[in-house]
Every structure is written in C-alpha cells, then in structure tokens.
N, C-alpha and C positions, 0 to 999 in steps of 0.2 A: 255598052249601054249609054244612051243618050242622057247627058244631064237634065235635059228637060223633062225626061220621063221620071228620073228620079225625084225631081222637084214636085212633079204632078202626084207621084205616089205619095211622097211625104205630106202634101196638103190634103189628099184624100184621107190619108191615115189619121191626121190630126181632125179633119171633119168627122170621121167616123167616131173617133174617140170623144169628140165633144156630143155627138148624138147619143152615145152610150151614156156619158156622165151627167150632161144636162140638156137632155131633149127639147124641154120647153123653152129654154132660153135661146137654143138654136133656132127653134120655130119662130121666136119672137123676133129675132135678129134677121132671120131670112124672109119670113112671110107676113111679118108685122102682127102676127096672133100668137098667143101662147098655145102650146099643144096641150090638149087635156084628154083625159081618160084614155079611150082607145087608141088615140093617135100617139101616145107615148110608147108602148111596145112595138109599133109599126116603125117609129122613128129609130128606136133601138136596133130592130132588125135591119133597117137600111143602115144604120152606123156600122153594124157586124159585116154588112156587105161590102161597105167601103173599105173597112180594114182588110178583108179578103181580097178586094181588088187591088189594094196597095201592096200587100205582100205578093200577090200575082205578078205585079209590074215591077217589082224590085229586081234588081240584076240576079239572074239564076233562073231556075225552072218555075213554071207557073203552078205545077201541082200544090205546092205548100199554100199557096193562096186559097184554092178551093178546099183545101183540107181544113185550113182556118176558119173558113166560113162554115162549112159542114159541121163540124164539131161545135163551134161556138154557137151558132144558131140552133142546133139540137139542144144543148144545154139551156140556153135561155129560154126557149119554147117550153121545156120542161119545167123550168122556174116559173113561168107565166102561168102554165096549167096548175101546178101544184100550190104554189105560194100567193100568187096574186088572184087565182080563182077564175081566170079568163079562159074558157075553152069552148071553141066551136066544135062541131063534129068532124073537121078535118085536123084539128091540132095534133091529136096523137098520131094519126097516120103521117102527117108532115114531120114530127119528130122521128117516127120509125123510118121515114125514108131518108132523111138527113143522116140518121145514124147509119144506115145500110150503105149509103153512099160513101160515107167517111170512112167506113170499114173497106170497101173496095179501093178507095183512094189511099189508104195506108198501105193495103196489099200491094198495089201498083208501085208506090214509093219503095217499099221494102224490096220488091222484085228489081227495080232500078238500081238499088244501093249494092245488090249481090252481083251486079254485071261489072 
C-alpha cells in the first residue's frame, strides 16, 4: 500500500470527523459561510461518507469502508428523523435501503471470513 494513499485516507478521515463534530465551522473555513439548518445534516452525511472512504482506502479490503458508511449513515438518518424532526418522504426508504445493504455487506464479510 502506498504511503500517499494512507496519508490521503487519514486526511479524509480527519475531514469527515470534523464534518461530523463541527460542520458549521468546517463550512465557514472551506466556503466562507456557516452551514445552517438543512446543510448541517447533509454535511454530516458527507462526513460519514468521507470516513467510509478513508476506511475503504486503508490497507486491507474495501468492504469494511462500505459497511462503515452503510451502518453509520442508516443510524444517523434514523436520528435525524426521530430526534431532529427532519423527514422527507424518502428518509425512511433511505434508512431501510442502507440497513438492507449493510446486512448484505455483513453477510458477504462473514462469508469471506469462513473461507
């Protein structure tokens, strides 16, 4: 594995974590504007995606990266729908789809472990 890929994965993970923890500050630093209202959950989903990308690019198989993304985004979207009160008509189908795909990825990972 190239050292540059490891550095890139670490940088993406750090950016993703920052988007999860302080999305408005990241928006201010990157775009010159604070993120408000609906942009904050979108930025957090982007942060989750960056962390999944970082995990997928880390040495080893990429499957854990997609599994990380699928599980965490399903949980976060549930949180947004239940506790934040943001829910369009596609929110719950998106949660169900990510949960279903995560189950399939878990099964694939377990099948790989048995070999």
